[in-house]
N, C-alpha and C positions, 0 to 999 in steps of 0.2 A: 424404437420403444419410446413410448410417453413416460415423462416423469412429472412427479410434483417435487420441484426443486427449490428448497429455501437456502437465498442466498444473503447471508448477515452482512450489516455493515453497506448495503446496496446504495445507500445514498451518498456514500462518502467517494473520494478522489477514486480509488481504484476500483471500488465496488461498483459504481456507477457504469464505469467502462466494461465491466463483467455481467452486469444487467444487461445493459444495452445489445451487447455480443449476442447472449444467449436468447433474449427475446427475440432478436431479429433473425438468429440462425436456426433455431428450434421451434418453430410455431406449434408444434406437438407437444411441447413441454409447458407446463403449468409454471410460471416463475413466480416465487414469493419473495419480496424483497422486504426484509425485517431490518430496521433502522430504530435508533433511540431519538435520532435528529439530534445531538449533541451539537458543539461548534462547527464541528466539520463534515457534518452529514446536512445535506442541502437538496431537496425534491426538485429544486429548478435544474439541477445536473440531469436529470431524467424526463423533461417535459416532451421530449420526442417521442417516447414511448409509453408515457403514462396512461394512454388510452387504449392500448395494445390489448386484444382480448384475451392473450396469454400471460398477462402482467397484472399482480396486484400487491398493494404496500401495506405492510402491517407496522404500525408504530409500537415498539416494545424494547425494554432493554433485555439483554441477554442474560442479566442477574437474575432476572425474576422468573423462578423457577416455576410457579403454578401458571403463568401465562406462557412460558414457552412449550411446557407439556401440551398445554390446551391447543397452542399451533400445530404442534405434531399430528395430536389426533384427529382435529377438526378438518385439516386440511390433506389428511394422508401423506404426511411429507416422507418420501422414502429417498432421498438425498440432499446434503448440505454442503454447500460452498461456503466456509467460515473466514469471513475476512474483518469483522467486526472488531474494533481494537482502538485502545489510546494508543496513539503511535508515534508522539514527538518526544525526542529524549530530555529536552529542555523542560518539559511540563513535568516529565517522570522525576527529574531532578528535584522539582518544586512540589509535587504531589505525588510521592510513590505509593501510598497507599490507594488512590484510586486506580492506578494502574494493575496493582494486583488485584483488585475487585474486579474489574472489568476483563483483564485479559487472563486471569488464572480462573476466577470464580465462573465467569461468564462461560468460558470455555468447558469447564466442569459440568455446568448446567446442560449444555447443548448436547454434550456427550452423553449424559445421563439420560435425557430423553430421546436421543436417538436410541441406546442402548434398550431401554424400555418399550418403545414404538415398534422397533425392528425384531423383537425377540423370534417372532415367527417367520421373518423375512429374509431370504438368501440374496436380493438384489439392492440393497442399502449401500449409500456411499457417503462417509463423513471425510470430506476434504477440507483440511485445514492449511490455510495459507499464512507462511510465517515468513521470517526477515533472516538475511546473512549476519544480522548483529548478533545473532545467539553464539556465533563462532568467535566472537572476540575481535582481538586486534592484531593484523598482520604485520611483519616486518616490510622491509623493502622490496623482498621477493616471496615467492608462494603463491597459494591459491586454498580458497576454501574448496573442500568436496564433501560429497555426501558423508565422508567417513571422517571429516574433522572433529574432533571433541569439542564438547560446548564449553564456552568460556566467557560468559555475558559480563559485561562492564558497568552497565547501567541498570538503574529500576527497571526502564523499558524493555531492555534485552533479557534481564533475569525474568520479567514476566512472561515473555514471548517463549523464552526456553523453558520454563515451567509447564506452559500450556502445551508446546511441543511434546514433553515428557508425557501429559496426560493423555494425549492422543495415541501415543505409542502403548501406554499401559492399558488404556481401553481395549485396543487392537490385541495385545497379548493376553490379557485377562479374560475379555468378554468374546473375544474373536470378532470385536466389530471390524467390518471393513472400512479401511482408513487409506489415505494417500496424506502425503505433506509435501509442500514446496517451501524453498527457503529462497527470496528473492532479494536481489541488490536495490539500490534506491531508483524510483519511478521518478519520470518526469513526463508532462504533458498537460492537455487541458483540464480545469475543473479541480487543478488542487489547491487546497487552503492555503492563503498566501502568507502563513507563517514560514513555508517551507522554502529552501533556497532560491529556487529559479524563479518562482512566480513573486516572492520578495524582491529580489534584484531587478526583475522587469518592472515591477511598480515602481519600485524607487528610483530606478533610471530615469522613466518616464517623468517623473516627477522633480527630479533633480535633487532628491535627498541622499544622504550618506548610504553608503555600501557598507556596513559594517561585516568584517571578516574575523572570525576567530583566529588568533594567535598570528601565525605568518602565513595561513592560508595553504599551507603545506599539507594536511590531511588529503587523503585518496579515496575517492569512491567509485564504483563501477555503476555506470548509468545505463537503464532501461526505459525506453519510451513504453508508456504505460498501455498502449493499444498491442504492444509485442507480447506483455505480459498477461493481458486478457488473452491472446490467442494461446500463450503457453498453459493458462488455467484450463481452457477448453481441451487442449491435448491432453492435459494429464488427467482431467476429469475422465475423458472418454477412454483413454489406453492405458494410463497409469497402472502399473502394477499393485494389486492390494499390499498394504503394510510397507509399501517404500516410499523413498524419499526424494525429491529432485530438485538439483539446485537450477536456479534459473537466473540468469546475468545477461549483460549485453556485452561481453568481452570489450569493455570500454571504459577504461580507468581515466579519471582526471584527477588534478589537484586543485582543490576548491578555488584557488587563485587565478589557475590557468582558466577555468571554466567561467570564471566572472569575467576575466578578460575578454573571450570570446562572446558572451552575452553583451558586454559593452560595445563591442565592434559591431555586432547585428544589430543592435537598437541605434547606434549612432547612424548606419544605413538607412533603418527605418524611418528614424524621426529627422533625417536630414541635417543631422549634426556634424560638424568638423571630426574628423577620424582621431580617435584618443580623448574627446570631450569627456566622455562617460566615464571614463577610467580615472578622470580627476577626483570620482565621488568616493573611490575606495577608500575604507577608513578601517585601521586596524584596532581589534578590541582585545580585551583579555579573554585568553582561550576559556572553553567550556571545563567543567570539573572532569576527570577521567574522559578526555575526548580520544576515542579510539584513532591511531594513526592511519590505518589502510583497511579497506575491505576490497577484496576482490576475489569474484565466482568463478570457479571451473564449471561451465556449462556444459561440458561435452557428453555427459551422460543422458542429458533431455535431448540434445540433437541427434546422438549416436543410436539410441532406442526407440525414440518417439518422432524423431525427424523435424523437431522444432529448432529454430535459430532466429535472431533478430531480423527484421525486415528492413530497418533503416539505419543510414550512416547518421552518428550523432549530429553533426552540425546541421543535416537536413531536417532531423527532428527537433533539434533547437529552433530553428527557423521556424518550422509549423507551430512550435508552442509559444513563442514570441508573436506570430502573427494571431493566434486565437487570443491571447490576453490584450493586444492590443485593440483588438476588433469586440471585445466583451468588457468594456469597462462596466457596465451597468451591473455584470454579474458581480465584479470585484466590489464595487461600490456598497454592493446590497450585502455582501456576504462579511464585509468588514466594517459593517455601519455598528454603531452603538457600542455595546460591551466589547465587541469584536474588535472595533478600532483602536482603543486603549491600548489593547495588550498586542496587536499587532504592529503597532509603531514601535513597540521595545524588543521585537524579535531579531535574533542574529541567524546564522546559517544553521541549516538542519544537519543532523545526524554527523 
């Protein structure tokens, strides 16, 4: 089946991996990558597919209602994978209204365009990609499931929870065909270096301090970004209309333990004495409202759709380290100018 698929946020970290996968895997699909190219969007992420005959880039802000409606009509869009979002918790604390505008209003604009455009269609699909942060914070035990009540704790997670509810409301009110996935922390190539893993790799390489919030005891579940892209592919093609799927790596790590593993890998790659990079660890004041632990129960997607992670975490970390060490030019470009000033003051992610 041929599709006219709109992928929003396709020049970003996760989005670029999804675009690449769909362009290469489904030559009969027309893939429209829509991105506003804000600080985290970078078309260099997609140089390898930019000339593909089934790929087209559209520069557009998802809050621009007139332009979004035009994109749907002019290109016959019949499916959406919605990844475009402001995503960094620290930024949401500094600029909550920006997150409200993009993540809530932008999602509403896309949903409404789909509702209007697909009123006579039976084969449309609006796939909303969300986060595990909408569920709030776990204690030392337990897991987030698809039935976990929402309890967002930051402006970022509240904005994503709001967008999730909008998607469900459009499904129930207008019978819009939808699926939602809530995913744990991603890592891998092409991630903007304000996030934990690329930030630590960069700072270790240049012998800069490794700032860690609090005591570094916050726990996150980590998933290799290419495994997430595969999960999105599976859910898009086989997920049940109106349902939600949790996507995770079955892979919990305390921030401080993860940083020590990164230090060890970097010492090996850089030929440093073991333990040298760990001396750069610096503890800083904890983030406001920092959630203690996220952990995803991803058994449903494995049981019903046959997806599970493909990489062991340390193997994925090694691949990630090798990519960043081999792509200093990409890092230098994306962190140049105004990016650089902000980037040097960032701490750990999520």
